[in-house]
C-alpha positions in Angstrom: 84.5 82.9 1.2 86.1 79.5 2.0 89.9 80.2 2.0 90.9 76.6 2.4 93.2 75.4 -0.4 91.6 73.0 -2.8 93.2 69.6 -2.8 92.9 67.7 -6.1 91.4 64.2 -5.5 93.6 61.3 -6.5 92.2 58.6 -8.9 92.9 55.1 -7.7 91.8 51.5 -8.2 89.4 50.3 -5.6 90.3 47.2 -3.6 88.6 44.2 -5.0 86.6 43.5 -1.8 85.3 47.1 -1.7 84.4 46.9 -5.4 82.5 43.7 -4.8 80.7 45.3 -1.8 79.6 48.2 -4.0 78.4 45.8 -6.6 76.6 43.9 -3.9 74.6 47.1 -3.2 73.0 46.7 -6.6 72.8 42.9 -6.8 72.0 42.1 -3.1 69.2 44.4 -1.9 67.8 41.9 0.6 67.8 38.2 1.4 65.3 37.5 -1.4 67.8 39.1 -3.8 70.4 36.5 -2.8 67.9 33.7 -3.2 67.0 35.0 -6.7 70.6 35.0 -7.9 71.3 31.6 -6.6 68.1 29.9 -7.7 68.4 31.5 -11.2 71.9 30.0 -11.4 70.4 26.6 -10.5 67.9 26.9 -13.3 70.7 27.9 -15.8 72.5 24.8 -14.6 69.6 22.6 -15.7 68.3 21.7 -12.3 65.0 19.9 -12.0 64.9 19.9 -8.1 65.7 23.0 -6.1 65.5 23.3 -2.3 65.8 26.6 -0.5 66.3 26.9 3.3 66.3 30.2 5.3 66.5 31.2 8.9 65.5 34.5 10.4 64.2 35.8 7.1 67.5 34.8 5.4 69.6 37.1 7.5 71.1 34.2 9.5 71.0 31.5 6.9 70.3 31.0 3.2 71.0 27.6 1.6 70.1 26.7 -2.0 70.7 23.1 -3.2 70.0 21.8 -6.7 70.6 18.7 -8.9 72.0 20.7 -11.8 75.2 20.0 -13.8 77.5 21.1 -11.0 81.0 22.6 -11.3 84.5 21.2 -11.3 87.0 22.5 -8.7 88.6 24.9 -11.1 85.3 26.2 -12.4 84.0 26.6 -8.9 87.0 28.8 -8.0 86.6 30.8 -11.1 82.9 31.4 -10.4 83.9 33.4 -7.4 85.9 35.9 -9.4 84.2 39.1 -10.5 82.7 39.2 -14.0 83.3 35.4 -14.5 80.3 33.9 -16.4 79.6 31.0 -18.7 76.6 32.7 -20.3 78.0 35.5 -22.6 81.1 35.6 -24.7 81.0 38.7 -26.9 79.0 41.9 -27.0 76.4 40.5 -29.4 75.4 38.0 -26.7 74.1 40.9 -24.7 71.3 41.4 -27.3 70.2 37.8 -27.4 70.2 36.7 -23.8 68.3 33.5 -23.2 69.6 32.6 -19.6 68.3 33.9 -16.3 71.7 35.2 -15.1 74.6 36.5 -17.2 76.5 39.3 -15.5 79.0 37.2 -13.5 78.7 39.5 -10.4 76.3 37.5 -8.2 78.6 35.1 -6.3 81.5 37.4 -5.6 79.1 40.2 -4.6 77.2 37.9 -2.2 80.5 36.5 -0.8 81.8 39.9 -0.1 79.0 40.7 2.4 78.6 37.2 4.1 80.1 34.0 5.1 79.7 31.8 2.0 80.3 28.1 1.4 80.1 26.7 -2.1 79.8 23.0 -2.7 79.5 21.3 -6.1 80.1 18.1 -8.0 79.9 17.2 -11.7 78.8 13.9 -13.1 81.7 11.4 -13.4 83.8 12.7 -10.5 84.1 10.7 -7.3 83.8 13.6 -5.0 83.0 17.3 -5.0 84.6 20.5 -4.0 83.9 22.7 -1.0 85.1 26.4 -0.9 84.7 28.6 2.1 84.9 32.4 2.1 84.4 35.1 4.7 83.8 38.7 3.5 85.0 37.7 0.0 88.3 36.3 1.2 89.1 32.6 0.6 89.6 30.6 3.8 90.0 27.0 2.7 89.2 24.4 0.0 88.2 20.7 0.7 87.0 17.7 -1.2 83.6 16.3 0.0 81.2 13.5 -0.7 77.9 14.8 -2.2 75.4 14.1 -5.0 75.7 15.8 -8.4 74.7 19.4 -8.3 75.5 22.5 -6.3 74.8 23.6 -2.7 75.5 27.2 -1.7 75.2 28.3 1.9 75.1 32.0 2.9 75.4 32.8 6.6 75.3 36.2 8.4 74.3 38.3 5.5 75.5 41.9 5.7 77.5 41.1 8.8 80.3 43.5 7.6 77.9 46.2 6.1 75.8 47.2 9.1 74.4 50.2 7.2 72.7 47.8 4.8 71.6 45.4 7.6 69.7 48.1 9.5 67.4 48.6 6.5 66.2 45.0 6.7 62.5 44.4 7.6 61.1 41.9 10.0 61.9 38.2 9.6 58.3 37.5 8.4 58.5 40.3 5.8 61.8 39.1 4.4 60.7 35.4 4.3 57.5 36.5 2.5 59.6 38.1 -0.2 61.6 34.8 -0.6 58.3 32.8 -0.8 56.8 35.2 -3.4 59.9 35.0 -5.6 59.9 31.1 -5.5 56.2 31.1 -6.4 56.9 33.2 -9.5 59.7 30.9 -10.6 57.5 27.9 -10.0 54.9 29.2 -12.4 57.5 29.8 -15.1 59.2 26.5 -14.7 56.7 23.6 -14.4 59.5 21.1 -15.2 61.2 22.0 -11.9 60.2 20.9 -8.4 60.6 23.5 -5.6 60.8 23.1 -1.9 61.0 26.0 0.6 61.9 25.5 4.3 61.6 28.5 6.6 63.0 28.2 10.1 62.9 24.4 9.9 59.3 24.2 8.7 58.3 23.4 5.1 56.1 26.2 3.7 56.1 25.4 0.0 56.5 22.1 -1.8 55.6 21.9 -5.5 56.4 18.7 -7.4 57.9 18.8 -10.9 55.7 17.8 -13.8 54.1 19.2 -17.0 51.0 17.1 -17.0 47.5 18.6 -16.4 47.2 17.4 -12.8 50.6 18.7 -11.7 50.0 22.0 -13.4 46.6 22.3 -11.7 48.2 21.5 -8.4 50.8 24.2 -9.0 48.3 26.8 -10.0 46.3 26.0 -6.9 49.3 26.3 -4.6 50.3 29.7 -6.0 47.2 31.4 -7.2 44.6 29.9 -4.8 42.6 26.7 -4.7 39.8 28.1 -6.7 41.9 29.4 -9.6 42.2 26.2 -11.6 38.5 25.7 -11.9 37.9 29.4 -12.6 40.3 30.3 -15.3 40.6 30.3 -19.1 43.6 29.0 -21.0 45.3 31.3 -23.5 47.6 30.5 -26.4 48.0 33.0 -29.2 50.9 33.7 -31.6 51.7 36.4 -34.2 54.9 37.6 -35.8 57.1 35.2 -33.7 55.5 36.4 -30.4 53.6 33.9 -28.4 51.2 34.9 -25.7 50.0 32.1 -23.4 49.0 31.3 -19.9 45.9 31.2 -17.6 43.4 34.0 -17.2 41.2 34.2 -14.1 37.5 34.8 -14.7 36.6 38.4 -14.2 34.7 37.6 -11.0 37.9 36.2 -9.5 39.7 39.5 -8.7 42.0 41.0 -6.1 42.5 44.3 -4.4 46.1 44.7 -5.7 48.1 43.6 -8.7 50.1 41.1 -6.7 48.3 38.2 -8.4 49.1 39.5 -11.9 52.1 37.2 -12.8 53.8 38.5 -15.9 56.7 36.7 -17.6 58.8 37.6 -20.6 60.9 34.7 -22.0 60.5 32.9 -18.6 61.6 35.9 -16.6 59.2 37.5 -14.1 58.9 41.2 -14.8 57.2 44.4 -13.8 56.3 46.0 -17.1 54.0 48.9 -17.6 53.2 48.0 -21.2 52.0 44.5 -20.4 50.3 45.5 -17.2 48.3 48.2 -19.0 47.3 45.8 -21.8 46.1 43.3 -19.3 44.0 45.8 -17.3 42.6 47.2 -20.5 41.4 43.7 -21.6 39.5 43.4 -18.3 38.5 47.0 -18.2 34.7 46.7 -18.3 34.5 43.3 -16.7 35.4 44.1 -13.1 35.4 47.1 -10.7 37.9 49.8 -11.7 39.9 49.5 -8.5 40.2 45.7 -8.7 42.9 43.6 -10.4 42.6 40.3 -12.4 44.4 37.1 -11.4 46.5 36.0 -14.3 49.7 34.0 -15.1 50.7 35.4 -18.5 53.8 34.4 -20.5 55.2 36.3 -23.5 57.9 34.6 -25.5 59.6 36.3 -28.3 63.1 36.3 -30.0 65.7 37.5 -27.5 66.9 40.2 -29.8 63.5 41.8 -29.7 63.7 42.5 -25.9 66.3 44.1 -23.7 66.5 42.4 -20.2 69.5 44.4 -19.1 67.8 47.6 -18.2 67.5 47.0 -14.4 70.1 45.7 -11.9 67.8 43.0 -10.7 66.5 42.3 -14.2 62.9 43.0 -13.2 62.2 45.4 -16.1 62.5 44.9 -19.8 62.4 47.1 -22.9 60.6 45.9 -26.1 61.8 46.9 -29.5 58.2 47.0 -30.7 56.3 48.0 -27.6 53.1 49.1 -29.3 52.8 45.8 -31.1 53.3 43.9 -27.9 50.6 46.0 -26.1 48.2 45.5 -29.0 48.8 41.8 -29.2 48.5 41.2 -25.5 45.3 43.2 -25.2 43.7 41.6 -28.2 44.7 38.1 -27.2 43.2 38.4 -23.8 40.0 40.1 -25.1 39.4 37.2 -27.6 39.9 34.6 -24.8 37.6 36.4 -22.4 34.9 36.8 -25.0 34.8 33.0 -25.4 33.8 32.3 -21.8 30.0 32.9 -22.5 27.9 32.1 -19.4 30.7 30.5 -17.5 30.5 31.3 -13.8 32.9 31.4 -10.9 32.8 28.1 -9.0 34.2 27.6 -5.5 35.7 24.2 -5.0 34.3 21.8 -2.4 35.9 22.2 1.0 36.7 19.4 3.4 34.9 19.5 6.7 38.2 20.5 8.4 38.7 23.4 6.0 35.0 24.4 6.3 35.3 24.6 10.0 38.2 27.0 9.6 36.4 29.1 7.0 32.9 29.4 8.4 32.5 32.8 6.8 33.0 31.4 3.2 30.1 31.7 0.9 28.6 28.2 0.5 27.0 29.2 -2.8 29.5 27.9 -5.3 29.4 30.0 -8.4 29.2 33.6 -9.7 28.7 34.9 -13.2 26.4 36.0 -16.1 25.3 38.6 -18.7 22.3 39.7 -20.7 20.9 41.8 -23.6 17.4 42.3 -24.8 14.1 44.1 -23.9 11.9 42.5 -21.3 8.2 41.9 -21.8 6.2 44.8 -20.3 3.9 42.7 -18.2 4.3 43.0 -14.4 2.9 40.7 -11.8 3.1 40.2 -8.0 6.3 38.4 -6.9 5.8 34.8 -6.2 7.7 32.3 -4.1 8.1 28.6 -4.9 6.5 26.2 -2.4 6.9 22.8 -4.1 8.3 20.9 -7.0 8.4 22.6 -10.4 6.2 19.9 -11.9 3.4 18.0 -10.1 4.3 14.4 -9.3 2.0 11.7 -10.8 -0.7 14.1 -11.7 -1.0 15.7 -8.3 -1.5 19.4 -7.8 0.8 22.0 -6.2 0.5 25.7 -5.6 2.5 28.9 -5.7 1.4 31.6 -3.3 1.7 35.4 -3.7 3.4 37.5 -1.0 0.1 39.3 -0.5 -3.5 38.0 -0.3 -5.0 35.5 -2.7 -3.8 32.0 -3.7 -2.0 30.9 -6.8 -3.0 27.5 -8.1 -1.6 25.4 -10.8 -5.0 24.8 -12.4 -4.1 21.1 -13.0 -0.4 21.6 -13.4 0.0 25.0 -15.1 1.4 28.0 -13.2 0.2 31.5 -12.9 -3.7 31.5 -12.6 -4.7 33.7 -9.7 -7.9 32.9 -7.8 -9.9 35.5 -6.1 -9.5 38.4 -8.5 -6.6 39.8 -10.5 -4.9 38.2 -13.5 -1.6 36.9 -14.6 -0.4 35.4 -17.9 -0.4 31.6 -17.8 2.6 29.5 -18.7 2.4 27.2 -21.6 0.7 23.8 -20.8 4.0 22.0 -21.4 4.7 22.4 -17.7 2.2 19.6 -17.1 3.6 16.1 -17.1 1.7 12.9 -17.7 1.2 10.4 -14.9 4.6 8.7 -14.7 6.6 6.7 -12.2 8.9 8.9 -10.1 12.0 7.6 -12.0 10.6 8.2 -15.4 9.3 11.7 -14.4 12.7 12.7 -13.0 14.3 11.6 -16.3 11.7 13.6 -18.3 12.2 16.7 -16.1 16.0 16.4 -16.7 15.4 16.1 -20.5 13.1 19.2 -20.4 15.7 21.3 -18.7 18.5 20.0 -20.9 16.4 21.3 -23.9 16.8 24.8 -22.5 20.1 26.6 -22.1 22.5 26.4 -19.2 20.5 28.9 -17.2 17.5 26.6 -17.2 14.0 27.9 -16.4 12.7 30.4 -13.8 10.8 29.2 -10.7 10.2 32.4 -8.8 11.4 35.8 -7.8 12.8 36.3 -4.3 12.5 39.5 -2.4 11.7 41.3 -5.7 15.4 41.2 -6.6 16.6 37.7 -7.3 15.4 35.1 -9.8 15.4 31.5 -8.7 16.0 29.1 -11.6 16.5 25.4 -12.0 18.7 23.7 -14.7 19.7 20.1 -15.2 22.7 20.6 -12.9 21.2 22.4 -9.9 19.7 25.8 -9.1 20.7 29.3 -10.0 20.1 32.7 -8.3 20.3 35.7 -10.6 20.6 39.3 -9.6 18.1 40.7 -12.0 19.6 44.3 -12.0 23.2 43.2 -12.4 22.3 40.7 -15.2 20.2 43.1 -17.1 22.8 45.8 -16.7 25.4 43.7 -18.6 22.8 43.0 -21.3 22.0 46.7 -21.8 25.7 47.6 -21.7 26.7 45.2 -24.4 23.8 46.3 -26.6 24.8 49.9 -26.1 28.4 49.1 -27.2 27.1 47.1 -30.2 24.8 49.9 -31.3 27.4 52.6 -30.9 30.0 50.6 -32.8 27.5 50.1 -35.7 25.2 52.9 -36.9 25.2 54.8 -33.7 22.8 54.8 -30.7 19.2 54.7 -31.8 17.1 57.3 -30.0 13.5 57.6 -29.2 11.6 60.9 -29.2 9.7 61.4 -25.9 6.0 62.0 -26.4 6.1 64.5 -23.6 9.6 66.1 -23.3 10.8 66.1 -19.7 11.5 69.5 -18.2 14.3 69.6 -15.7 14.9 72.5 -13.3 18.4 72.4 -12.0 20.6 74.2 -9.5 22.9 76.9 -10.9 26.0 74.7 -10.7 24.2 71.7 -12.3 22.9 73.9 -15.1 26.4 75.2 -15.9 27.8 71.7 -16.1 24.9 70.5 -18.4 25.4 73.6 -20.6 29.0 72.7 -21.2 28.2 69.1 -22.1 25.2 69.4 -24.5 27.3 68.4 -27.6 28.7 65.3 -25.9 25.3 64.3 -24.5 23.9 64.4 -28.0 26.6 62.0 -29.2 25.4 59.6 -26.4 21.8 59.8 -27.6 20.5 62.4 -25.1 19.0 65.4 -27.0 18.9 68.2 -24.4 17.9 71.8 -25.1 18.0 75.0 -22.9 14.5 76.0 -21.7 14.9 79.1 -19.7 16.9 80.0 -16.7 18.7 76.9 -15.3 16.0 74.8 -17.0 16.4 72.2 -19.8 14.1 69.9 -21.8 15.1 66.3 -22.6 13.5 65.5 -26.0 15.2 62.2 -27.0 16.8 59.3 -25.1 18.7 56.2 -26.3 16.0 53.6 -27.2 17.7 50.9 -25.2 17.3 52.7 -21.9 13.5 52.6 -21.8 11.9 54.7 -19.1 15.0 55.7 -17.1 15.1 58.3 -14.4 16.0 61.1 -16.8 17.3 63.6 -14.3 19.5 61.1 -12.5 20.9 59.7 -15.8 21.6 63.2 -17.1 23.4 64.4 -14.0 25.4 61.2 -13.7 26.6 61.4 -17.3 27.6 65.0 -16.9 29.5 64.2 -13.7 31.4 61.4 -15.6 32.2 63.8 -18.4 33.4 66.5 -16.1 35.6 64.0 -14.2 37.8 63.6 -17.3 38.0 67.2 -18.3 37.6 68.8 -21.7 41.1 67.7 -22.8 40.1 64.0 -22.9 38.3 62.8 -26.1 34.9 61.4 -25.6 36.0 58.1 -27.2 38.3 57.5 -24.3 35.5 57.8 -21.8 32.9 55.7 -23.5 33.2 52.5 -21.4 32.6 54.5 -18.2 29.8 56.5 -19.7 28.0 53.4 -21.2 28.4 51.7 -17.8 26.6 54.6 -16.2 23.9 54.5 -18.9 23.4 50.8 -18.6 23.0 51.0 -14.9 20.2 53.6 -15.3 18.5 51.7 -18.1 18.3 48.3 -16.4 15.5 46.6 -14.5 15.9 47.7 -10.9 15.9 45.7 -7.7 12.5 45.4 -6.1 10.8 45.4 -9.5 8.3 42.6 -9.7 8.7 40.3 -12.7 6.5 37.7 -14.3 7.8 34.2 -15.1 7.9 35.1 -18.8 10.0 38.2 -18.0 12.4 36.1 -15.9 12.8 33.5 -18.6 13.4 36.1 -21.2 16.2 37.5 -18.9 17.7 34.0 -18.5 17.6 33.4 -22.3 19.5 36.7 -22.8 22.1 35.8 -20.2 23.0 32.9 -22.4 23.4 35.0 -25.5 25.5 37.9 -24.1 29.2 38.2 -23.9 30.9 38.5 -20.5 27.8 37.3 -18.8 29.6 36.5 -15.5 29.5 40.1 -14.2 27.8 43.4 -14.7 29.6 46.4 -16.2 30.6 47.4 -12.7 32.3 44.0 -12.1 29.7 42.5 -9.7 28.7 38.9 -10.3 25.3 38.5 -12.0 24.4 35.1 -10.6 25.4 32.2 -8.3 24.9 28.5 -8.9 24.5 25.6 -6.5 25.0 22.2 -8.2 23.2 19.1 -7.1 26.4 17.6 -5.6 26.8 20.8 -3.5 23.2 20.6 -2.4 23.6 17.0 -1.5 26.7 17.8 0.5 25.0 20.6 2.3 22.2 18.3 3.5 24.6 15.4 4.3 23.6 13.2 1.4 27.2 12.6 0.4 
């Protein structure tokens, strides 16, 4: 046993500087934390222009200058005292916070671990005040000439707390944290201009403005140049809660959640409730391991949210969290359901940018969705070898990939010479003898009479449909497009009277391995709910008697085993309803027209028509794009015509 005499510890008041340094451990985690506190003070001061300069990742220098209201000399001195704040007065104010900062710890905490200079001037005064501190101790006070606003300079951060300094990352890492923070604030404050200078070089400059052009510029600078042309606007309100912002199309996704910008009452937050609601809204529109690109703003009465649950104020707590989750998810789903056939579109690149990005895909657009049975006829794939319509009564031909020629027969498509047969297209594809100008106008009118997907020209490599519309050409991935159609039809059927099944004329007998048979045996009831009627038929053998009617002639064994694998993945404790999206995705994949399956022109056009009628047609149920488009201006640019 320890025989040393126990000495009772003495309770004492900490020295003010030490107390501030302890507070700095919470408030000042890294240089970006200093920038956060100072810039938020600038916003609370009504600034419309904020400039941030750093050197060596902020460890050597941080300077934040603004054109806010400024401070008098006495107010400036008071701001450096611990717990001094202009933003709350009584305890009730803690439950209706509507400012970015409020604790009154930032400036004294920062000053205690750095060399700090505070300069400020208010409107109406001839000059401003300058206060200098080292390690939290006042050095001197001067009067200076400066514009209205405040300028705070922090040098040698953590010089007197080496334990904290050794945990700093590289200069590039620390400066990236500063840049990311400023970008978040720029999204939430369009009325404020931001300028960021890193080691003497300007790395971010966003002008102030709330008009469409300035907002588009801001979105492009922060979320990428292709975001503004590939997003949906959102504005929904219920029970004094407003949900607004910009939602990237599902085909515009990222490998992490870094591009999910979430704000509550103008404050950027990491919130599990909102994050989950957003991902649920995009759930069956993109790959499971990808994340949407969104800038989402939730505004609600301050007394309905607690922003004081995290030292850095990056987390919040909602009074009615279930309502918030439901509202966010529903609002996003309604907005996404309105996008129809809208596709991803990559903006034009300048020659200089193109030279730097040679690997970029020149095909500008991604997206599409479908839902209907295709005609049963199957023909040899064809390739287009001329204009869609003959010019001035002339003939043109389409050749098969095998033997034999395809002729238009005076303008129509699809009559095979030398044996074989194919369904002919309607005679409307023949145009009268017109001048080139009139014929081009008539062709344009014909395509405009169709939907945005236009009309099919040919099938390429047995997998892609080439179509032409009034704006350019479209390439459709036939499997991805039909998969979305089948998926949406399965969801609709299941939500209505249930999946309609078809009885197989000849039940399919499946002989399985022992392990496979055991898994199927455990899932017979769940398979029946999904429209697959499977019965034991001897040792490790089963018969499949019915299938969902929408799936047509699927590969029954592969479908069955894939569904059983999906069901097993979740375990028996998870309700079937919670797995339906993944299960229907798997079923849709099996029930869709496959790649390398030849299609007639009529089948291709039926697919195009269904793309236009199906929700979320920009991507298949696995999240892959269903088509790409090339507009006429893009074609002209590719060939140097503009």
